[in-house]
C-alpha positions in Angstrom: 86.3 78.3 63.8 84.5 76.6 66.7 82.1 78.5 68.9 80.7 77.9 72.4 77.1 76.5 72.2 76.1 77.8 75.6 76.4 81.5 74.9 73.1 83.3 75.5 71.3 84.3 72.3 71.9 88.0 72.6 70.8 90.4 69.9 73.9 91.6 67.9 72.7 95.1 68.4 72.9 94.7 72.2 76.4 93.4 71.8 77.3 96.3 69.6 75.8 98.7 72.2 77.8 97.1 75.0 81.0 97.4 73.0 80.3 101.0 72.3 79.6 101.7 76.0 82.9 100.1 76.9 84.7 102.4 74.4 83.0 105.5 75.8 83.6 104.7 79.5 87.2 103.7 79.0 88.0 106.9 77.0 86.1 109.2 79.2 87.9 107.9 82.2 91.3 108.4 80.5 90.2 111.9 79.5 89.3 112.7 83.1 92.7 111.5 84.3 94.5 113.5 81.7 92.5 116.7 82.5 93.3 116.2 86.2 97.0 116.1 85.4 96.6 119.1 83.1 94.9 121.1 85.9 97.7 120.2 88.4 100.2 121.3 85.8 98.4 124.6 85.3 98.3 125.3 89.0 102.0 124.4 89.6 103.6 127.7 88.8 106.4 127.6 91.3 109.1 125.0 92.0 108.1 122.6 94.8 109.9 123.3 98.1 111.7 120.0 98.1 113.4 120.8 94.8 114.2 124.5 95.3 117.9 125.0 94.7 117.9 121.9 92.6 115.8 122.9 89.6 116.1 126.5 88.3 112.8 128.3 87.8 113.4 128.7 84.0 114.0 124.9 83.7 110.9 124.2 85.7 108.9 126.6 83.5 110.1 124.8 80.3 109.3 121.4 81.9 105.8 122.7 82.8 105.2 124.0 79.3 106.3 120.6 77.9 104.0 118.7 80.3 101.1 121.0 79.2 101.9 120.2 75.6 101.8 116.5 76.3 98.6 116.5 78.3 96.7 118.6 75.7 98.0 116.4 72.9 96.9 113.3 75.0 93.5 114.8 75.5 93.1 115.3 71.8 94.4 111.9 71.0 91.9 110.2 73.4 88.9 112.2 72.0 89.8 111.4 68.4 90.4 107.7 69.2 87.0 107.5 70.9 85.2 109.0 68.0 86.9 106.8 65.4 86.5 103.7 67.5 82.8 104.3 67.8 82.6 104.9 64.1 84.5 101.7 63.3 82.0 99.7 65.4 78.9 101.4 64.3 79.6 101.4 60.5 81.0 97.9 60.4 84.6 98.9 59.5 86.1 95.5 60.2 83.8 93.5 58.0 84.3 96.1 55.3 88.1 95.9 55.5 88.1 92.1 55.6 85.9 92.1 52.5 88.3 94.4 50.8 91.2 92.1 51.6 89.3 89.1 50.4 88.4 90.9 47.1 92.1 91.8 46.6 93.1 88.1 46.6 89.8 86.8 45.1 91.4 85.6 41.9 94.3 84.0 43.7 92.9 82.3 46.8 90.0 82.4 49.3 92.1 80.9 52.2 92.0 82.9 55.4 95.7 82.3 56.0 96.7 84.5 53.0 93.9 87.0 53.3 94.9 87.9 56.8 98.3 89.6 56.0 96.5 91.7 53.4 94.0 92.7 56.0 96.8 93.7 58.4 98.5 95.7 55.6 95.3 97.7 55.1 94.9 98.1 58.9 98.5 99.5 59.0 97.7 102.1 56.4 94.5 103.0 58.1 96.2 103.4 61.4 98.7 105.8 59.9 95.9 107.9 58.5 94.1 107.6 61.8 96.9 109.5 63.5 96.8 112.4 61.0 94.3 114.5 63.0 96.4 114.2 66.2 99.6 115.0 64.2 98.0 118.0 62.6 96.8 119.3 66.0 100.3 118.8 67.4 102.1 120.6 64.6 99.6 123.3 63.7 98.2 124.3 67.0 100.2 123.1 70.1 103.6 123.9 68.7 102.4 127.5 68.0 100.7 127.8 71.4 103.6 126.5 73.5 106.5 127.5 71.4 107.9 124.1 70.8 110.3 124.1 67.9 109.7 121.8 64.9 112.1 119.0 64.6 111.2 117.7 61.1 109.5 119.1 58.0 106.1 117.7 56.7 107.9 116.1 53.8 110.2 114.2 56.2 107.3 113.1 58.3 105.7 111.6 55.2 108.9 109.8 54.4 109.2 108.4 57.9 105.5 107.3 57.8 106.1 105.4 54.5 109.3 103.8 55.8 107.5 102.8 59.0 104.7 101.1 57.0 107.3 99.1 55.0 109.3 98.0 58.1 106.1 97.2 60.0 104.9 94.9 57.3 108.2 93.1 57.3 107.5 92.2 61.0 103.7 91.9 61.0 103.2 89.8 57.9 105.1 86.7 59.3 103.6 87.3 62.7 100.1 87.3 61.2 100.7 84.1 59.3 102.1 82.5 62.4 99.1 83.5 64.5 96.5 82.2 62.0 98.5 79.0 61.4 99.0 78.2 65.1 95.3 78.9 66.0 94.2 76.7 63.1 96.5 73.9 64.1 96.2 74.1 67.9 92.4 74.2 67.8 89.9 75.1 70.5 92.4 75.6 73.4 95.1 77.5 71.5 95.1 80.3 74.0 96.4 77.9 76.7 99.2 76.9 74.4 100.0 80.6 74.0 100.1 81.0 77.8 102.4 78.0 78.2 104.8 79.2 75.5 104.9 82.7 77.0 105.6 81.2 80.5 108.4 79.1 79.3 109.9 81.9 77.3 109.9 84.4 80.2 111.6 81.8 82.5 114.3 81.2 79.9 114.7 84.9 79.6 115.9 85.1 83.2 118.8 82.9 82.2 119.4 84.4 78.8 119.0 88.1 79.7 122.6 88.7 80.7 124.0 87.1 77.6 121.5 88.1 74.9 120.0 91.5 76.0 122.6 93.2 78.1 125.2 93.2 75.3 122.9 95.4 73.3 123.1 98.0 76.1 126.7 97.8 76.9 129.5 95.7 78.5 128.8 94.1 81.9 131.4 93.4 84.5 131.5 92.8 88.3 132.1 95.6 90.7 135.8 96.2 90.8 137.4 95.1 94.1 139.7 97.5 96.0 137.8 100.6 95.2 136.0 102.8 97.7 132.7 102.1 96.1 133.3 98.3 96.4 134.0 98.7 100.1 130.8 100.7 100.7 128.7 98.3 98.7 130.2 95.3 100.3 129.4 96.6 103.8 125.7 96.8 103.1 125.7 93.6 101.1 127.2 91.8 104.1 124.6 93.2 106.4 121.8 92.1 104.1 123.4 88.7 103.3 123.7 89.4 99.6 127.0 88.2 97.8 128.8 91.3 96.6 130.1 89.3 93.6 126.6 89.5 92.3 126.7 93.3 91.9 127.5 94.3 88.3 128.3 97.5 86.4 127.1 98.0 82.8 129.3 100.3 80.7 126.7 101.7 78.5 127.1 102.7 74.9 124.7 105.6 74.3 122.3 105.6 77.3 122.2 108.7 79.3 119.5 107.9 81.9 120.7 106.7 85.3 119.3 103.4 86.4 119.8 100.3 88.6 117.8 97.2 88.9 117.6 93.8 90.6 116.5 90.6 88.8 117.0 86.8 88.8 117.0 84.1 91.5 119.5 81.7 93.1 122.8 81.7 91.2 121.4 84.1 88.6 120.4 86.9 91.0 122.2 90.1 90.4 122.1 93.8 91.1 123.0 95.8 88.1 124.2 99.5 88.2 124.5 101.5 85.0 127.7 103.5 84.7 125.6 106.6 84.3 124.7 106.2 88.0 128.4 106.8 88.9 129.9 110.2 89.3 131.2 111.2 85.8 130.5 107.6 84.8 133.5 106.5 86.9 135.8 108.0 84.3 138.2 111.0 84.1 136.2 114.1 83.2 138.5 114.6 80.2 137.0 111.5 78.6 133.4 112.8 78.8 131.4 115.3 76.8 130.9 118.7 78.5 127.3 118.0 79.4 128.2 114.7 81.1 130.7 116.2 83.5 129.2 116.4 87.1 126.5 113.9 86.4 126.1 110.9 88.6 126.2 110.1 92.3 128.8 109.9 95.1 129.8 106.5 96.4 127.5 106.9 99.5 124.6 107.8 97.2 125.2 104.9 95.0 125.3 102.7 98.1 121.9 104.1 99.1 120.6 103.0 95.7 122.1 99.5 96.2 120.3 99.4 99.5 117.0 100.0 97.7 117.8 97.2 95.2 118.7 94.9 98.2 115.2 95.7 99.5 113.7 94.3 96.2 115.8 91.1 96.8 115.0 90.8 100.5 111.3 91.1 100.0 111.2 88.7 97.1 109.7 91.2 94.7 111.1 89.5 91.6 109.4 86.2 92.5 106.1 87.9 93.4 106.1 90.0 90.3 106.9 87.0 88.1 104.0 84.9 89.6 101.7 87.9 89.4 102.4 88.5 85.7 101.9 84.8 84.9 98.6 84.7 86.7 97.6 87.9 85.0 98.4 86.6 81.6 96.7 83.3 82.4 93.5 85.1 83.3 93.8 87.3 80.3 94.1 84.3 78.0 91.2 82.5 79.7 89.0 85.5 79.2 90.4 85.9 75.7 89.4 82.4 74.8 85.9 82.9 76.2 85.3 86.0 74.0 87.2 84.8 71.0 84.8 81.8 70.7 81.7 84.0 71.1 79.7 84.1 67.9 77.6 87.2 69.0 80.8 89.3 69.2 81.5 88.8 65.5 77.8 89.4 64.6 77.8 92.5 66.8 80.6 94.2 64.8 78.9 93.4 61.5 80.1 90.0 60.2 77.7 87.6 58.6 76.8 84.4 60.5 79.6 81.8 60.1 82.3 84.4 59.2 84.8 84.9 62.0 88.3 85.7 60.8 91.0 84.8 63.4 93.1 87.9 63.1 90.0 90.1 63.3 89.0 88.2 66.4 92.3 89.1 68.1 91.8 92.8 67.4 88.2 92.9 68.5 88.7 91.0 71.7 91.9 92.7 72.8 90.8 96.2 71.8 87.2 96.2 72.9 85.9 93.1 74.8 88.8 92.9 77.3 89.2 96.6 78.0 87.4 96.6 81.4 89.5 93.8 82.7 92.8 95.1 81.3 92.2 98.5 82.8 91.5 97.2 86.2 94.4 94.7 86.0 96.7 97.4 84.9 95.7 99.5 87.9 96.3 96.7 90.3 99.7 95.8 88.9 100.8 99.4 89.0 99.7 99.7 92.6 101.7 96.6 93.5 104.8 97.8 91.7 104.6 101.2 93.5 104.1 99.4 96.8 107.2 97.4 96.1 109.2 100.6 95.5 108.1 102.0 98.8 109.0 98.7 100.5 112.5 98.8 99.0 112.9 102.4 100.1 111.8 101.3 103.6 114.5 98.6 103.6 117.2 101.2 102.7 115.9 103.3 105.6 116.3 100.2 107.9 120.0 99.9 106.8 120.5 103.5 107.8 120.7 104.9 104.2 117.6 107.1 104.1 119.5 110.4 103.7 121.8 108.9 101.1 118.9 107.5 99.1 117.0 110.7 99.3 119.9 112.8 98.1 120.5 110.2 95.3 116.9 110.6 94.1 117.3 114.3 94.1 120.6 114.2 92.2 119.2 111.7 89.6 116.3 114.1 89.1 118.7 117.1 88.8 120.7 115.2 86.1 117.5 114.4 84.1 115.0 117.1 84.9 111.4 116.6 84.1 108.1 118.0 85.4 107.9 116.6 89.0 104.3 117.4 90.0 101.6 114.8 89.2 98.0 114.3 90.2 97.7 111.4 92.6 94.9 109.7 90.7 96.7 110.1 87.4 99.8 108.7 88.9 98.0 105.6 90.3 96.7 104.7 86.8 99.9 105.4 84.8 103.1 105.2 86.8 105.1 102.1 87.8 107.2 104.1 90.3 106.1 106.7 92.9 107.0 110.3 91.8 110.1 112.0 93.1 108.0 114.1 95.5 106.2 111.0 96.8 109.4 109.1 97.5 111.0 112.1 99.3 107.9 112.6 101.4 107.9 108.9 102.3 111.5 109.0 103.4 110.7 112.1 105.6 107.8 110.2 107.2 110.1 107.2 107.9 112.6 109.5 109.5 109.9 111.2 111.6 108.5 107.8 112.7 112.0 106.6 113.7 112.6 109.8 115.7 109.3 109.4 117.5 110.1 105.8 118.4 113.6 106.8 119.7 112.0 109.6 121.9 109.5 107.1 123.2 112.1 104.6 124.1 114.2 107.2 125.8 111.2 108.4 127.9 110.4 104.8 128.8 113.9 104.0 129.9 114.4 104.5 133.7 117.2 107.0 134.7 120.2 106.0 136.8 118.8 107.8 139.9 115.6 105.9 139.7 117.4 102.7 139.3 119.5 103.4 142.4 116.4 104.3 144.5 114.6 101.1 143.3 117.6 98.9 144.2 117.9 100.7 147.7 
């Protein structure tokens, strides 16, 4: 593999130290965020005022216990991952595992193309073993502390792990061969070819999504004319200038979560509503399971959700997100190419001069070298996505559907209850959408600002008596 000649002659020990510092800083920051959320969860012992009457105290308590379970398990997982990652770097784990894979095929071949799948197979087994401390902590300590019932026996967990390894190899082996082959054939600038292929694929996916992906979820059809819901939705679509014939309903097969989304452009644009968003899925209650009866939204609430999706269309969020993700991936690939061709990186993790396996380079660069950029890029992307959600909520408020949207959010939460309280910093680094409490607070602020503007306009408007005196 070709390397850059203008890289500074850094001591491999310095490179190793930098990689280990990156690991420590990244994991410590994740641990701080997790502990912040855990502290918020510990202090949230009563139902938030906005959700009182919606979520019973016992349900809130169970959701809180489950959130504590998740956060403590996440803390343990981060700590174990940090220790093992540091050990992998310090003790030269990747050169060792590559050497083991090479010895396995020593009598058959010395070609990197065929050694790479064996290396990935050993990595898969190691990854499963790597999760054993976290799994043991989850099953032996947290379940006893929080009273979470066991779902599977240890024997069944072992069977699932063995089956997962087999199925994973059926996917990873050909992918590994494809990566090594394409990098070898494409040469020095392979990462730009990867970016181009991904860009073309995502553009094609916009056109193929309704025909290839949606059928896996359910049957899609246009919003039926002549219904009360159609009349309400058509009213807001006409105001926004969106064709109501581009609003679709998906009759889901097994999905229970309520959802709606906008995607596409030009003739392919569409707003899609899951039938779980409709009251009783738009069916007779006799056709539903007992726990499904009463779920879903009224027509006015569904219209409020449609107004939110119209906001995504009106502000061009699909185009902006598409361009943003392509730029992000392009920058990722450029940085990846820079580090991938850095000889000191391979020397730093323990490889001998001249040995730089392609598949190992992918793991080292993506897992360690690019961590600072990927964390900051993830933060920025999540911030933009949450900003888009607030903007879409603001558009629904402009259309006069603030109350309906707020009640829809509360009803969706009531149908799928989860712990609603999150630390602001934790949310900024992990959530694509604002929390239910943040969205309700934003709608209240919009209502308050609108009321203030109305009062100011009334005060500024001259009365009839004043107008008469001025004309006299």
